[in-house]
Structure formats: structure tokens, C-alpha cells
C-alpha positions as CSV (number, residue, x, y, z in Angstrom):
1,M,-7.4,12.7,-11.2
2,K,-8.9,11.1,-14.3
3,T,-11.2,8.3,-13.4
4,N,-12.7,6.8,-16.6
5,P,-11.8,3.1,-17.2
6,K,-9.2,3.8,-19.8
7,D,-7.5,6.4,-17.6
8,L,-7.7,4.0,-14.6
9,A,-5.9,1.4,-16.7
10,L,-3.1,3.8,-17.5
11,I,-2.8,4.9,-13.9
12,S,-2.7,1.2,-12.8
13,E,0.0,0.5,-15.4
14,Q,2.2,3.4,-14.1
15,L,1.7,2.5,-10.4
16,N,2.4,-1.2,-11.1
17,E,5.7,-0.2,-12.9
18,I,6.7,1.9,-9.9
19,S,5.8,-1.0,-7.5
20,T,7.8,-3.5,-9.5
21,S,10.8,-1.1,-9.6
22,I,10.7,-0.5,-5.8
23,L,10.3,-4.3,-5.2
24,C,13.4,-4.9,-7.2
25,A,15.3,-2.2,-5.3
26,I,14.2,-3.8,-2.0
27,R,15.4,-7.2,-3.1
28,T,18.8,-6.0,-4.3
29,K,19.6,-3.1,-1.9
30,G,17.6,-4.0,1.2
31,L,14.9,-2.1,3.1
32,Q,17.3,0.2,4.9
33,N,18.6,1.5,1.5
34,V,15.2,2.0,-0.1
35,F,13.1,3.6,2.7
36,D,13.8,6.8,4.6
37,Y,13.4,5.7,8.2
38,K,13.5,9.4,9.4
39,T,9.9,9.6,8.0
40,E,8.6,6.6,10.0
41,H,5.5,7.3,12.0
42,C,2.8,5.4,13.8
43,Y,-0.9,5.6,13.0
44,R,-4.0,3.6,13.8
45,S,-3.5,3.8,17.5
46,N,0.1,2.7,17.1
47,Y,-0.8,-0.7,15.5
48,A,0.6,0.4,12.2
49,K,3.6,2.3,10.8
50,R,4.4,4.0,7.6
51,V,7.8,4.7,6.1
52,A,8.3,6.7,2.9
53,V,10.5,5.6,0.1
54,R,13.7,7.6,-0.6
55,K,12.6,10.4,-2.9
56,E,15.4,9.8,-5.4
57,L,13.9,6.4,-6.2
58,I,10.6,7.9,-7.4
59,E,12.0,11.0,-9.0
60,P,12.7,9.3,-12.3
61,W,8.9,8.7,-12.7
62,R,8.1,12.4,-12.6
63,N,7.6,12.9,-16.4
64,S,5.7,9.6,-17.0
65,L,3.3,10.3,-14.2
66,L,2.4,13.7,-15.7
67,Y,1.0,11.7,-18.6
68,V,-1.8,10.4,-16.3
69,D,-2.2,13.7,-14.4
70,I,-0.3,12.6,-11.3
71,N,2.3,14.8,-9.7
72,V,5.1,12.7,-8.2
73,D,4.8,14.9,-5.1
74,D,1.3,13.7,-4.6
75,L,2.3,10.0,-4.7
76,S,2.6,7.8,-1.6
77,V,5.2,5.1,-1.9
78,E,5.5,3.6,1.5
79,L,6.4,0.5,3.5
80,L,3.4,-0.3,5.7
81,S,3.6,-2.5,8.7
82,F,0.7,-3.8,10.8
83,H,1.1,-5.3,14.3
84,S,-1.4,-7.8,15.8
85,G,-4.1,-6.3,18.0
86,G,-5.9,-3.1,17.3
87,E,-9.2,-2.9,15.5
88,L,-10.0,-3.2,11.9
89,S,-9.9,0.1,10.1
90,V,-11.8,-0.7,6.9
91,H,-11.6,2.3,4.6
92,Y,-11.7,3.6,1.1
93,H,-10.0,6.3,-1.0
94,S,-12.6,8.3,-3.0
95,D,-10.2,9.6,-5.6
96,A,-7.1,7.5,-5.3
97,Y,-5.7,4.3,-6.9
98,A,-3.4,2.1,-4.9
99,V,-1.2,-1.0,-5.6
100,I,-0.5,-3.0,-2.5
101,T,1.9,-5.9,-2.4
102,F,2.4,-8.1,0.6
103,L,6.0,-8.6,1.4
104,G,7.9,-11.6,2.8
105,E,11.3,-13.3,3.1
106,W,12.5,-12.2,-0.4
107,E,12.1,-8.6,0.8
108,G,13.8,-9.2,4.2
109,V,10.7,-9.4,6.4
110,P,8.8,-12.4,7.9
111,E,6.3,-14.2,5.6
112,P,2.7,-12.9,6.3
113,D,1.5,-16.0,8.3
114,G,-1.6,-15.2,10.3
115,A,-2.5,-12.1,8.3
116,F,-5.6,-11.3,6.3
117,Y,-7.1,-8.6,4.2
118,V,-10.6,-7.3,3.7
119,F,-11.4,-6.3,0.2
120,G,-14.8,-5.1,-1.1
121,S,-17.2,-5.9,1.8
122,K,-17.1,-7.2,5.3
123,N,-17.8,-10.7,4.0
124,D,-14.9,-10.6,1.6
125,I,-12.0,-11.6,3.9
126,H,-9.0,-13.3,2.5
127,P,-6.0,-14.9,4.3
128,V,-2.6,-13.7,3.1
129,V,-1.4,-17.2,2.4
130,F,1.9,-16.0,0.9
131,S,3.8,-12.9,0.1
132,K,3.8,-11.3,-3.4
133,I,0.0,-11.1,-3.5
134,T,-0.7,-7.7,-5.2
135,L,-4.0,-5.9,-4.8
136,Q,-5.2,-3.3,-7.3
137,V,-7.3,-0.9,-5.1
138,T,-9.5,1.3,-7.3
139,P,-11.2,4.4,-6.0
140,G,-14.1,3.6,-3.7
141,T,-13.0,0.0,-2.9
142,L,-13.3,-1.0,0.8
143,H,-10.2,-2.6,2.1
144,D,-8.0,-3.2,5.2
145,F,-5.1,-5.3,6.3
146,H,-4.6,-7.0,9.7
147,C,-2.2,-9.4,11.4
148,L,-3.4,-12.0,13.9
149,D,0.0,-13.5,14.9
150,P,1.2,-11.6,18.0
151,H,4.8,-12.5,17.2
152,K,4.8,-11.1,13.6
153,D,4.0,-8.0,11.7
154,L,2.4,-7.8,8.2
155,Y,4.4,-5.8,5.7
156,C,3.2,-4.2,2.5
157,L,4.5,-2.0,-0.2
158,S,2.0,0.7,-1.0
159,V,2.1,2.8,-4.1
160,Q,-0.8,5.2,-4.1
161,S,-2.0,8.3,-5.8
162,K,-3.2,10.6,-4.1
163,R,-1.3,10.6,-0.9
164,I,-2.8,8.3,1.8
165,D,-3.2,11.2,4.2
166,Q,-5.1,13.3,1.6
167,D,-7.8,10.7,0.8
168,Y,-8.6,8.3,3.6
169,H,-12.2,7.6,4.6
170,R,-12.9,5.2,7.4
171,V,-16.1,3.2,7.2
172,N,-17.9,2.6,10.5
173,T,-20.6,0.3,9.1
174,L,-19.8,-2.2,6.3
175,P,-22.0,-3.3,3.5
176,E,-22.8,-7.0,3.2
């Protein structure tokens, strides 16, 4: 993937457009009609789940993604959910760009009360005070998401190139 600043801006623009399109689909069609729940699987010791978007919703982006050297088949567009408990899994993607949007009542899930995200370093912890916060995660940026409320899950829409399972590097020690 191209990683100079101009190319990252173009990649960001494409992924943000896809994210906006999927968010609109969620709000008008509902989660059940946007995501393929046959693809649902747990990870992070069963404290998190991933569900892929229905392929027909990202297929229209195939040609425009080629402009920024992204094959639509190498794109992860997923609903992520995080349960309370479990340990932090601060990680980075060495050659992937991600757009993460926290979801809430407009998208048919609980508001993200009691959730937080780590972004940049172990001291850079932010509460998710409301849904619709969108993070632009550039290659190499440390990040993680966590839910503290045992009665709620944290839900995010993730649009990422390369696929999450192709570029995931957990960090055992965090920089200050």
C-alpha cells in the first residue's frame, strides 16, 4: 500500500466514504440487513466479536479503491463488539489504515456508556462519551477499545485496509 502523506489522505478519503455509506445503510436498513451474521466469530478470548458487512454493499467501491492500490477483497468492513472484562489488547497495524466509528442508539445498539479507547500511548486514554466519534487510525498508531460496563457492549464500525487478520500486531509493553 502507498504510505506517503498524500496517498494516506486519499486512502482516508475513500475509507471515510465507505464508512459513511455503511453507517447510512445501518440507519436505514438495520444491522441485520447490513452485516452477514454467518461470518460472526469471537476473538480476544471471547471478549470481542467481528461480523463482516454483506459483500454486495462494498462491491460498488471496487473501481475507486483500485485508484489508491486497494483491492476490495483485502478490505475489512466489520461490526466489532467488545464485552466488559478481558484484558486490553493494545495493538497497531504496520501497513493498514482504519476508520473506526463508535455506534449507538441511531444504529440500533446501546450508547457506549462505560467504554474507553486507547489511542497513541498508554497514557492517551479517552472515554467514549457518545457515539459517532470516528477515529482515523494511521499505520503504526497504537490503539484499543474496551467496555467497563458489565451490562453493555461497545459497538464499532471498522473499515480497514489491509484486512485486520492480515496486519495485527499486539504490543506487550506500551510507550509512555
